[in-house]
C-alpha positions in Angstrom: -63.9 -28.6 2.2 -63.6 -30.4 -1.4 -65.4 -30.2 -4.8 -67.9 -32.7 -4.9 -68.8 -32.7 -8.3 -67.2 -33.0 -12.3 -65.4 -30.1 -13.1 -68.3 -29.4 -16.1 -71.3 -30.2 -14.0 -74.1 -27.7 -14.3 -74.2 -25.8 -10.6 -76.4 -23.8 -8.9 -74.7 -21.3 -5.8 -76.6 -20.2 -3.0 -75.6 -17.2 -1.0 -76.7 -16.8 2.5 -75.2 -13.0 3.4 -75.4 -12.1 7.1 -74.8 -8.2 7.6 -75.1 -6.4 10.9 -75.4 -3.2 8.6 -78.9 -2.7 6.9 -77.3 -0.7 3.9 -75.1 -3.7 3.0 -75.1 -4.3 -0.6 -76.0 -7.9 -1.2 -74.3 -8.1 -4.8 -71.2 -6.8 -3.5 -70.4 -10.6 -2.2 -71.4 -12.5 -5.2 -68.5 -11.9 -7.8 -65.6 -11.9 -5.2 -66.8 -15.0 -4.0 -67.6 -17.0 -6.8 -63.9 -15.7 -8.1 -63.0 -17.6 -5.1 -64.5 -20.6 -5.8 -62.7 -21.0 -9.1 -59.6 -20.2 -7.6 -59.7 -22.5 -4.4 -61.4 -25.5 -6.2 -60.1 -24.9 -9.9 -63.3 -24.7 -11.2 -64.7 -22.2 -14.1 -67.7 -20.5 -13.0 -69.1 -20.6 -16.7 -70.6 -24.0 -15.3 -72.9 -21.9 -12.8 -76.3 -21.5 -14.4 -78.4 -20.3 -11.2 -77.7 -18.4 -8.7 -79.6 -17.7 -5.3 -78.9 -14.8 -3.0 -80.3 -13.8 0.6 -79.6 -10.9 2.8 -80.1 -11.1 6.5 -79.9 -8.6 9.3 -77.8 -10.0 12.4 -76.2 -8.3 15.5 -72.9 -6.9 15.0 -70.1 -9.5 15.5 -72.4 -12.4 14.2 -71.9 -11.5 10.2 -71.1 -14.3 7.6 -71.1 -15.2 4.3 -72.5 -19.0 3.7 -72.4 -20.2 0.4 -74.3 -23.7 -0.6 -73.1 -25.5 -4.0 -75.2 -27.9 -5.5 -75.2 -29.7 -9.1 -78.7 -29.5 -11.1 -79.9 -30.9 -13.7 -80.7 -28.3 -16.6 -83.3 -28.9 -19.5 -81.0 -28.5 -22.7 
């Protein structure tokens, strides 16, 4: 894995969380995941201008978190 964008590029992060328990809170994965992206890629999340998050239900043992990062063109 490598960061493919300029460090100051405007970014959208999409989270696809796959939970086996319907009671799991989707928002609990957002902040820790953004913090991890900052640490691993030495990126500042102040350049994250859009976040999309989706909760999916799966069988126990198939839980996972998929994160997609893309550059966006914001109108300023």
